[in-house]
C-alpha positions as CSV (number, residue, x, y, z in Angstrom):
1,X,0.2,0.2,-0.1
2,X,1.0,3.5,-0.7
3,X,2.3,5.5,2.2
4,X,-0.2,8.2,1.8
5,X,-3.7,8.0,3.5
6,X,-6.0,5.5,1.6
7,X,-9.4,6.8,0.4
8,X,-12.0,3.6,0.6
9,X,-14.2,5.8,-1.9
10,X,-11.2,5.6,-4.4
11,X,-8.6,2.9,-4.0
12,X,-6.3,1.6,-6.7
13,X,-6.9,-2.2,-7.6
14,X,-3.4,-2.8,-5.8
15,X,-4.2,-0.9,-2.8
16,X,-7.7,-2.7,-2.5
17,X,-6.2,-5.9,-3.2
18,X,-3.6,-5.7,0.0
19,X,-6.3,-4.0,1.9
20,X,-9.2,-6.7,1.3
21,X,-6.3,-9.5,2.0
22,X,-5.8,-8.4,5.3
23,X,-9.5,-7.9,6.3
24,X,-10.4,-11.1,4.7
25,X,-7.7,-13.5,6.0
26,X,-7.3,-14.8,2.6
27,X,-5.6,-13.7,-0.4
28,X,-7.2,-11.2,-2.7
29,X,-5.1,-10.5,-5.7
30,X,-5.5,-7.6,-8.6
31,X,-6.2,-10.4,-11.0
32,X,-9.2,-11.4,-8.9
33,X,-10.4,-7.6,-8.7
34,X,-9.7,-7.2,-12.5
35,X,-11.9,-10.3,-13.1
36,X,-14.5,-8.6,-11.1
37,X,-14.3,-5.6,-12.6
38,X,-14.6,-7.2,-16.3
39,X,-17.7,-9.1,-14.8
40,X,-19.3,-5.8,-14.2
41,X,-18.2,-4.6,-10.4
42,X,-18.3,-0.9,-10.5
43,X,-15.4,1.5,-10.8
44,X,-14.9,5.2,-10.7
45,X,-14.2,7.1,-13.7
46,X,-10.4,6.8,-13.3
47,X,-10.6,3.0,-12.7
48,X,-10.4,3.2,-8.9
49,X,-12.6,1.0,-6.6
50,X,-15.0,2.4,-4.0
51,X,-14.9,-0.2,-1.4
52,X,-18.7,0.3,-0.3
53,X,-20.1,0.0,-4.0
54,X,-17.7,-3.0,-4.4
55,X,-19.3,-4.8,-1.2
56,X,-22.5,-3.8,-2.4
57,X,-22.0,-5.7,-5.7
58,X,-20.5,-8.6,-4.3
59,X,-23.6,-9.0,-2.0
60,X,-25.7,-8.6,-5.2
61,X,-23.8,-11.2,-7.2
62,X,-23.9,-13.7,-4.4
63,X,-27.6,-13.2,-3.9
64,X,-28.3,-13.8,-7.7
65,X,-26.1,-17.3,-7.8
66,X,-28.1,-18.5,-4.7
67,X,-25.1,-18.5,-2.4
């Protein structure tokens, strides 16, 4: 993660992967996030990830699969 303060509303995929890996207790990679974005996960105009919107998308996707 970068040394500056992280903005949870605008994280690079690399910072999001590192932050989510620590919080989830399992590896989350940039490749995994890139796949989610390709599958429709929302991003900001500059390609950053808003953790709240991403979490909501994950919940919606899980509900759609019957998980």
